[in-house]
N, C-alpha and C positions, 0 to 999 in steps of 0.2 A: 504493500500500500504506500509506504514512504517513497520507494523508488518510483512508483507510478506517478505520485504527486510531483516529485522533483522533475521527472521527464515532461510532465504536462506543463509545469511552470516554465521550463526551458523552451518548450515548443511555443507556448503563448507569447513569451518574451521575444522570440525570434520573429514570429509572425507580425506582432505589433511594430517591431522595429522596421521590418520590411514595408509595412503599410505606411508608417509615418515618413520613411525615407523617400517615398514617392510623392510627397506633398511639398509643393514649392515653399510655402510660408505657413508655419503653424499659427502665426498671428492672424492670417486670413481665415483659418478654420475657427479660431476663437471668436473672431468678429462675426462670422456667420452664425455661430451658436448664440452669441449675445444678441443677435437681431431677432431671435424668436420672440414673438409677441406674447403678452400675458394670456390673451384669448386662445392662442394656439397651445400654450402650455397647459391651460385648464382642459382644453379639448383632448389633448394627448393623455393626460392623467385619467380623465373619464373613460376614454377608450381602453386604457390599460385595465382599469377596474372592471369594465364590462367584459373584457376577454378573460379575466381571472374568474369572474362570476360564472361565465359559461363553462370554464373548465370544471369548476365545482359542481355545476349542474350535471355534467356528464357523470361524475362519481355518484352524486345523490340519486340519479335516475337508475343507476345500475347496481346500487347496493340498497335494497329496500330497508327502510327503517333508519337510515343514516341521517337524512335531513340535510338541507343546504348549508346550515351554519357549521355543523361538524365536517361536512364535505369540504368546505372552504379551508378549515383549519388543516385538514389532512393534505389537500393538494398544495397549499402554500408551504407547509412544512416540507413536503417532498420536493417542491420546486427549489427551495432554498438549499436543500441538501444536494440535489443534482447539479445545481449551478456552482457549487463550491467544491464538492468532494468527487474525485474521479471514480469511474465505475458506476454500477447500477445503484447508487446510493439513494436516489429518489424513490425507486421502486421499493427498496428495503425499508425506507422511512415510512412510506405509505402503508406498507404491510404492518409494520410495528405499531403505528397509530391505530389502525383498524382493529388489530388484535387487542390492544389495550382497552378498547371500547366493547369488547365481547363479540366481535365479528369473526367468522371462521376464515381460514386461509382460502377456502373455496369461494367465499364472497369476494375476496381480493382478486383471486385468479380470474373469476368470471368477469368482473368489472374491467380488469386490466386487459384481458384478451379481447373483450367486446369493443371497448373504446379505442384501444391501440389499433385494432384491425380497421375500424372505421376511419381513424385518423390517418393511417398509412394509405388507405385507399383514396382518401381525399387528397393527400399530398401527391399521390401518383397520377391522379386524373386531372388535377387542376392545370398543369402546363398546357394541355391540349385546349382547355377552355380559354386560357390566357391568350393563346395564339389567335383564337377567333376574335377576342376583344382587341388585340393589337392590330389585327388585319384592317380595322377601321381607321387606324391612326397612321401606320407607317409600314414600310416593307419589312418582311421577316427573313432573316438569313437562313440558308439551308441548314446550318449547324443547329440553330435554335429550334427549327422545325423538326429536325431529326431527334433531338433530345425530348421534345414534347411527344413525338410519336412513340418513342421507346417507353416513355413513362405510361402512355396509354395502353401499350401492349402488356407491360408488366402489371398494370392495374387490372386489365381484363383477366389475366391468368390468376391473379389473387382472388378476384371475385368468383371465378369458376371454382377454385379450391374451396372457398368458404361455402358456396352453394352446395358443392358435392358433400362436404362434411355434414351440412344440415340435412340433406335429402337422403344420404346413404350411410347406414350404420356400418356397412362393410368398409367403405372408404374412410369413415371416421376412425375405425380401428387401425387401418393401415397407416393413416396420418399420425395417429397417436404413437404407434410403435416406432415410426421413423423419427418423430420428434424426440421420443425417449432415447433412441440411440444417439442422436446428435447431442442432446443435452447431457446424457450420461458421459459421453466422451469428454465434453468440455468440463463438466462438473467433476469428473474423475481426476482432472489435473489438479484440483484443489481438495480432493478427498471427500467430495459430496456425491453420493451415488443413489439417487432415486431410481427405481427399477423401470424397465420399459412398460411393465403392466401398470405401474402407477400412472404413466403418461397416457396409456391407452384408456384407462378408466377416466382420467382427467378430461381427455378429448370427448369421450362419450357424455360425461357430465356437462361439459361445455356445450356440446351439441344440444342437449335437452334444455339447458339454461338459456342458450342463445335463442332457441325457438320461443321460449316463454318470454324472455326479455324483449325480443323483437316484436312479438305479438302485443305485449302490454305497454312497452315504452319505447319502441324502436324509433318512431318518428321524432319523439322528444330528444332522444340521444343524437340522432342524425343532425337535427337542427342545431343542437349545442356544439357538436363537433365542427360542422361547416361554419357556424357562426364564429367560433373561436378562430378558425383559420382565416376567414375573411376579415375579421376585426383586426387581427395582427397585420394583415396586408394593408389595411387602411391606415394603421399607425405608421407603417413605413412611408406611405404616400404623403400623409400629413407632415411627417418629420422632414421629408425632402422639400415640400412646399414651404414649410416654416423657415427653412434655412436659405431660402432664396431661389429655388428652382421653379420657374414658371412652367405652365403647360406647353408653351412653345419650345422651351429648352429640354423638357423631358415629359413625354406624353404619359397619360394614364395607362395606355396599352403597354408601353415600354416598362413602366414600373411593375405592372402585373406580370409580365413575362419574367423579369428579373426575380421578383419575389417568389413566383412559383417554381422556377428552376433552381434557385438557391435552396429553397425548402426541400426540393427533391434531392439535391446533392448532399444535403445535411440531414437526410433521414436517419442516418447513423452518425452520432457525434463521437469524435475521438478526443475531445477535451470537455471538461465540465460545462454543460450548457452550450457547447460549440464555440466557446469564447476563442477569439483569435481567428480561427478558420472562417467562421461565418462573416466576420467583418471584412476580411480580405475578399471573400467571394462576392459579397454585395458591392463593395467598392469597385472591384475589377469589372464586374458585369455592368455596373452603371456607367463606368468610364467608357466601356466599349459601346454602350447604347448612345452615348453623347459624343463619340469620337474624341475621347480624352479631353473634353472641355469641362469647365466648371469643377475642377478637382476639389477646391476647398469646400464648395457648397455640398458636393457629394459626400466627402469625408465627414463633414459636420452633420449632415442628415443621417448618415449611417451610424455615427457615434450617438446621436440623439435617440435614434430608434433602438439601438442595442442597449443604451443606458436605461431606457424605459423597460424593455422586455427582458433584459438580463439582470440588471441591478434591482429593478423594481420588485420582482418576486423574491429576491434575497431579503430585502427589507421587510416585505410583508410576511415572508416566511419566518423571520426572526420573531415577529410579534405572534404569529401562529404557534410557534414552538413554546413560547411563554404561556400562551393560553392553554395549550395541551398539557403543559407541565403542572400548572396550578389549578386547572379546572378539575378538581378531584372527583366531583360527583359524576363526571362522565366516565370515569375509569371503573372497570370491573376486572375480575380475575379472568384471564384468557380461557375460553372454554376448551375442553379436551376435544380432539378431533382425530380422525384416522391418520395413521402415520404416513400412508401414501399421499394423502392430500397435502399434509404438511410438507412432505419432501418435495413435491412438485412446486408448490408455492415458494418454498425456500430456494429451490434451484433457479426459479425465475428471478428471484430477488438477489441471487448470489450470496446467500448467507446460510448458516446452519439451520436445519429444521428444529422446531421447538423440541426440547428434551434431549437433543443429541449433544455430545461433547467430544472434542478431539484433543487429546493431550499431546503436548509437544514431545517429540522423541528426545 
């Protein structure tokens, strides 16, 4: 963990240095940031709060009995952890918070699988939609079009897999066994070994729970997932406009294409919260979209956007962790649950299953 953290900090430092070294004058970036009006600042904060509420709504809708207030505490605590600590720290934090309130690992796994599947499908399909939007504003390069089409193909494959899991128990069993083999291989590297049967059972439970969740709350979750995605894209657009980029200098369609493609490229983060990598990708793509013009305004806009969407959840998460720590009446003793379910959830969170202990040799 320490080595991973040091390597992450080194990578982030190198990326930020490369980013800033390509800016002519840092004073111009500071001037662009200082030009953000009070009205734009208030609008950005409100949009950030809306996006975080929508994330909480996803958890509240997929964990019956949780409620929006506790869901917000859980997701903000998880966001703070994932933006600071390398690895799947956010997933582990969310599981720990839910367990402390008496929810089962199955509740966590069902919610995580359902919302992450919808989120990934949204990320995969949106570049194609952005291309259509951008087509009304400017010409689209062949490279950008190819990336969007690849995203659409991958999205279609993922949709087919999920549909097959829901409609075919035999396919669900095969998917569970394959997942079990892959996760056991990676978990075995750190001495955590849930069995393939655990994952087969988990996929079958997920299949049943997915059918129920989709039937009862599917539309609500889809709206929350898509709403979160779109709201964060609007935050990027408002940030760029607030730092001085007009529609003539950077069209809405171009912003949409850049946002959707960068989200696609960062669907897997290699640093906490994607810090460093995400900023470079946004800046590079926006500079390409503007033929390397307006460097200072673009860097300022990206820094404003990332400051809100990266630092903002850390600050809110710190408050959420304090609420979780001192709101004693919400806490109960974690209920006992089948070892297989605990192992699957723990493997997803990259932590030890409840009740297991591994002594150091």
